[in-house]
N, CA, C and O of each residue as an XYZ file, in Angstrom:
336
protein
N     -41.218     -1.414     60.341
C     -40.100     -2.091     59.726
C     -39.854     -1.478     58.359
O     -40.794     -1.184     57.621
N     -38.599     -1.289     58.031
C     -38.244     -0.696     56.750
C     -38.536     -1.665     55.607
O     -38.475     -2.885     55.760
N     -38.853     -1.076     54.466
C     -39.101     -1.904     53.289
C     -37.774     -2.444     52.762
O     -36.740     -1.789     52.893
N     -37.800     -3.636     52.169
C     -36.562     -4.166     51.582
C     -36.037     -3.240     50.486
O     -36.809     -2.628     49.749
N     -34.729     -3.151     50.394
C     -34.075     -2.336     49.389
C     -33.283     -3.245     48.466
O     -32.571     -4.142     48.920
N     -33.409     -3.012     47.186
C     -32.611     -3.755     46.230
C     -31.358     -2.961     45.927
O     -31.425     -1.767     45.634
N     -30.220     -3.621     45.999
C     -28.940     -2.970     45.741
C     -28.191     -3.789     44.699
O     -28.309     -5.012     44.640
N     -27.430     -3.095     43.895
C     -26.591     -3.762     42.910
C     -25.138     -3.548     43.304
O     -24.699     -2.422     43.536
N     -24.407     -4.647     43.375
C     -22.998     -4.582     43.738
C     -22.211     -5.298     42.650
O     -22.544     -6.419     42.267
N     -21.186     -4.656     42.164
C     -20.340     -5.271     41.137
C     -18.996     -5.632     41.758
O     -18.336     -4.806     42.389
N     -18.615     -6.886     41.559
C     -17.302     -7.335     41.995
C     -16.668     -8.096     40.829
O     -17.365     -8.692     40.007
N     -15.371     -8.064     40.775
C     -14.697     -8.772     39.695
C     -13.401     -9.373     40.219
O     -12.980     -9.112     41.346
N     -12.799    -10.161     39.392
C     -11.509    -10.736     39.733
C     -11.542    -11.628     40.957
O     -12.431    -12.465     41.113
N     -10.558    -11.435     41.824
C     -10.411    -12.284     43.012
C     -11.619    -12.200     43.933
O     -11.998    -13.195     44.550
N     -12.235    -11.009     44.033
C     -13.423    -10.888     44.887
C     -14.569    -11.718     44.334
O     -15.258    -12.406     45.087
N     -14.776    -11.659     43.038
C     -15.834    -12.436     42.404
C     -15.591    -13.933     42.592
O     -16.517    -14.688     42.889
N     -14.350    -14.350     42.419
C     -13.997    -15.759     42.610
C     -14.246    -16.188     44.051
O     -14.730    -17.293     44.300
N     -13.920    -15.329     44.982
C     -14.115    -15.645     46.399
C     -15.603    -15.800     46.717
O     -15.996    -16.729     47.423
N     -16.424    -14.893     46.200
C     -17.875    -14.990     46.414
C     -18.388    -16.285     45.802
O     -19.143    -17.013     46.445
N     -17.995    -16.580     44.585
C     -18.451    -17.793     43.901
C     -18.085    -19.054     44.686
O     -18.851    -20.018     44.718
N     -16.907    -19.040     45.320
C     -16.474    -20.207     46.097
C     -17.311    -20.403     47.354
O     -17.366    -21.508     47.894
N     -17.961    -19.345     47.824
C     -18.767    -19.425     49.049
C     -20.253    -19.607     48.792
O     -21.036    -19.706     49.736
N     -20.652    -19.653     47.523
C     -22.062    -19.744     47.149
C     -22.271    -20.979     46.269
O     -21.408    -21.338     45.468
N     -23.416    -21.614     46.431
C     -23.757    -22.753     45.577
C     -23.528    -24.074     46.279
O     -23.400    -24.134     47.501
N     -23.479    -25.128     45.489
C     -23.374    -26.483     46.039
C     -22.167    -26.683     46.942
O     -22.259    -27.369     47.960
N     -21.041    -26.093     46.578
C     -19.822    -26.292     47.365
C     -19.616    -25.234     48.445
O     -18.718    -25.364     49.276
N     -20.437    -24.192     48.439
C     -20.255    -23.097     49.386
C     -21.171    -23.200     50.587
O     -22.017    -24.091     50.671
N     -20.991    -22.279     51.509
C     -21.786    -22.251     52.745
C     -23.135    -21.566     52.550
O     -24.003    -21.663     53.418
N     -23.328    -20.873     51.423
C     -24.545    -20.102     51.186
C     -25.224    -20.567     49.910
O     -24.567    -20.961     48.946
N     -26.551    -20.515     49.921
C     -27.314    -20.936     48.745
C     -27.230    -19.932     47.605
O     -27.221    -20.307     46.433
N     -27.168    -18.644     47.961
C     -27.125    -17.621     46.917
C     -26.340    -16.405     47.418
O     -26.037    -16.287     48.605
N     -26.023    -15.515     46.494
C     -25.212    -14.341     46.813
C     -25.929    -13.441     47.811
O     -25.293    -12.896     48.713
N     -27.242    -13.276     47.666
C     -27.984    -12.407     48.585
C     -27.865    -12.877     50.029
O     -27.683    -12.071     50.942
N     -27.968    -14.189     50.228
C     -27.839    -14.751     51.576
C     -26.447    -14.466     52.135
O     -26.294    -14.131     53.310
N     -25.446    -14.601     51.287
C     -24.058    -14.346     51.692
C     -23.862    -12.880     52.078
O     -23.273    -12.584     53.118
N     -24.346    -11.981     51.257
C     -24.201    -10.548     51.530
C     -24.943    -10.161     52.809
O     -24.411     -9.405     53.623
N     -26.164    -10.668     52.998
C     -26.914    -10.364     54.230
C     -26.135    -10.820     55.461
O     -26.088    -10.112     56.467
N     -25.516    -12.020     55.380
C     -24.734    -12.517     56.506
C     -23.517    -11.629     56.763
O     -23.195    -11.335     57.914
N     -22.842    -11.203     55.700
C     -21.697    -10.304     55.870
C     -22.115     -8.999     56.535
O     -21.412     -8.496     57.412
N     -23.257     -8.445     56.123
C     -23.747     -7.194     56.707
C     -24.087     -7.398     58.179
O     -23.742     -6.563     59.016
N     -24.760     -8.502     58.503
C     -25.092     -8.781     59.914
C     -23.826     -8.883     60.758
O     -23.764     -8.332     61.857
N     -22.823     -9.584     60.247
C     -21.569     -9.733     61.010
C     -20.869     -8.392     61.189
O     -20.322     -8.114     62.256
N     -20.885     -7.567     60.156
C     -20.250     -6.252     60.268
C     -20.988     -5.390     61.280
O     -20.365     -4.648     62.039
N     -22.326     -5.488     61.293
C     -23.135     -4.742     62.269
C     -22.795     -5.209     63.682
O     -22.617     -4.386     64.581
N     -22.703     -6.520     63.883
C     -22.344     -7.058     65.200
C     -20.947     -6.593     65.621
O     -20.728     -6.261     66.786
N     -19.995     -6.569     64.668
C     -18.636     -6.117     64.969
C     -18.634     -4.652     65.396
O     -17.949     -4.278     66.348
N     -19.409     -3.819     64.683
C     -19.479     -2.395     65.031
C     -20.093     -2.213     66.417
O     -19.632     -1.381     67.198
N     -21.135     -2.992     66.725
C     -21.757     -2.908     68.046
C     -20.795     -3.370     69.131
O     -20.742     -2.777     70.208
N     -20.030     -4.431     68.852
C     -19.056     -4.920     69.832
C     -17.953     -3.904     70.040
O     -17.503     -3.698     71.167
N     -17.507     -3.259     68.955
C     -16.487     -2.208     69.080
C     -16.978     -1.079     69.976
O     -16.233     -0.586     70.823
N     -18.237     -0.666     69.791
C     -18.804      0.411     70.612
C     -18.874     -0.026     72.078
O     -18.575      0.763     72.974
N     -19.266     -1.269     72.323
C     -19.332     -1.775     73.698
C     -17.934     -1.837     74.319
O     -17.754     -1.492     75.487
N     -16.951     -2.276     73.537
C     -15.576     -2.337     74.048
C     -15.057     -0.947     74.407
O     -14.372     -0.782     75.417
N     -15.382      0.063     73.579
C     -14.957      1.436     73.894
C     -15.624      1.918     75.178
O     -14.977      2.557     76.008
N     -16.899      1.620     75.348
C     -17.612      2.016     76.565
C     -16.996      1.340     77.787
O     -16.785      1.985     78.814
N     -16.709      0.056     77.682
C     -16.089     -0.661     78.800
C     -14.746     -0.039     79.167
O     -14.438      0.129     80.347
N     -13.948      0.301     78.158
C     -12.640      0.913     78.422
C     -12.809      2.253     79.128
O     -12.057      2.569     80.050
N     -13.781      3.032     78.703
C     -14.031      4.315     79.368
C     -14.466      4.112     80.813
O     -14.048      4.860     81.696
N     -15.299      3.109     81.061
C     -15.756      2.843     82.426
C     -14.607      2.374     83.314
O     -14.504      2.788     84.469
N     -13.746      1.512     82.779
C     -12.582      1.053     83.550
C     -11.725      2.254     83.926
O     -11.289      2.384     85.070
N     -11.489      3.131     82.951
C     -10.695      4.332     83.206
C     -11.365      5.213     84.267
O     -10.712      5.703     85.188
N     -12.679      5.403     84.119
C     -13.394      6.275     85.060
C     -13.383      5.712     86.478
O     -13.197      6.457     87.440
N     -13.578      4.409     86.611
C     -13.634      3.815     87.942
C     -12.255      3.683     88.582
O     -12.149      3.498     89.795
N     -11.210      3.777     87.785
C      -9.871      3.680     88.368
C      -9.278      5.059     88.680
O      -8.197      5.152     89.262
N      -9.972      6.111     88.302
C      -9.471      7.473     88.545
C      -9.585      7.820     90.030
O     -10.445      7.310     90.748
N      -8.702      8.691     90.452
C      -8.752      9.173     91.832
C     -10.047      9.948     92.051
O     -10.493     10.684     91.171
N     -10.635      9.784     93.202
C     -11.894     10.474     93.484
C     -11.733     11.985     93.412
O     -12.689     12.692     93.094
N     -10.553     12.483     93.700
C     -10.326     13.928     93.661
C     -10.400     14.483     92.232
O     -10.536     15.693     92.045
N     -10.311     13.607     91.227
C     -10.386     14.073     89.833
C     -11.826     14.282     89.369
O     -12.070     14.839     88.299
N     -12.766     13.833     90.180
C     -14.171     14.004     89.823
C     -14.647     15.392     90.195
O     -14.196     15.977     91.179
N     -15.564     15.912     89.397
C     -16.214     17.166     89.764
C     -17.687     17.036     89.415
O     -18.036     16.371     88.440
N     -18.549     17.661     90.195
C     -19.987     17.544     89.935
C     -20.354     18.228     88.611
O     -19.825     19.289     88.278
N     -21.255     17.608     87.879
C     -21.765     18.173     86.631
C     -23.281     18.186     86.662
O     -23.915     17.306     87.243
N     -23.843     19.188     86.033
C     -25.294     19.213     85.870
C     -25.643     18.356     84.651
O     -24.778     18.046     83.832
N     -26.896     17.986     84.543
C     -27.338     17.208     83.392
C     -27.065     17.963     82.101
O     -26.664     17.360     81.106
N     -27.274     19.262     82.104
C     -27.030     20.083     80.912
C     -25.561     20.033     80.506
O     -25.251     19.989     79.315
N     -24.648     20.039     81.485
C     -23.217     19.957     81.184
C     -22.847     18.602     80.579
O     -22.030     18.525     79.661
N     -23.444     17.557     81.090
C     -23.180     16.221     80.551
C     -23.671     16.119     79.097
O     -22.977     15.596     78.226
N     -24.864     16.625     78.867
C     -25.430     16.605     77.513
C     -24.569     17.404     76.565
O     -24.278     16.946     75.460
N     -24.153     18.595     76.976
C     -23.305     19.435     76.134
C     -21.965     18.761     75.844
O     -21.478     18.802     74.714
N     -21.376     18.147     76.856
C     -20.092     17.449     76.675
C     -20.231     16.292     75.688
O     -19.352     16.077     74.854
N     -21.327     15.553     75.781
C     -21.526     14.403     74.914
C     -21.857     14.794     73.478
O     -21.665     13.998     72.559
N     -22.345     15.996     73.282
C     -22.622     16.473     71.923
C     -21.375     16.968     71.228
O     -21.334     17.059     70.001
N     -20.366     17.285     71.998
C     -19.131     17.858     71.424
C     -18.321     16.813     70.700
O     -17.258     17.121     70.160
């Protein structure tokens, strides 16, 4: 497991006000660190979902293609294509 990293983030104006409204007694988070960790987790989940959605779209396209459009590939050809 990676060691925790300390990061400094500066926000001002409307962003700072927005963070302040979400932290503390009236907010959903106890502290700024908890809020930032949650934002990062959600962004990670969104990126993973985007990747899954792209894969699903590719599979739908592949399975709907005419069989005559397929051609045999070796494992080396698949690897080379995926690296490009």
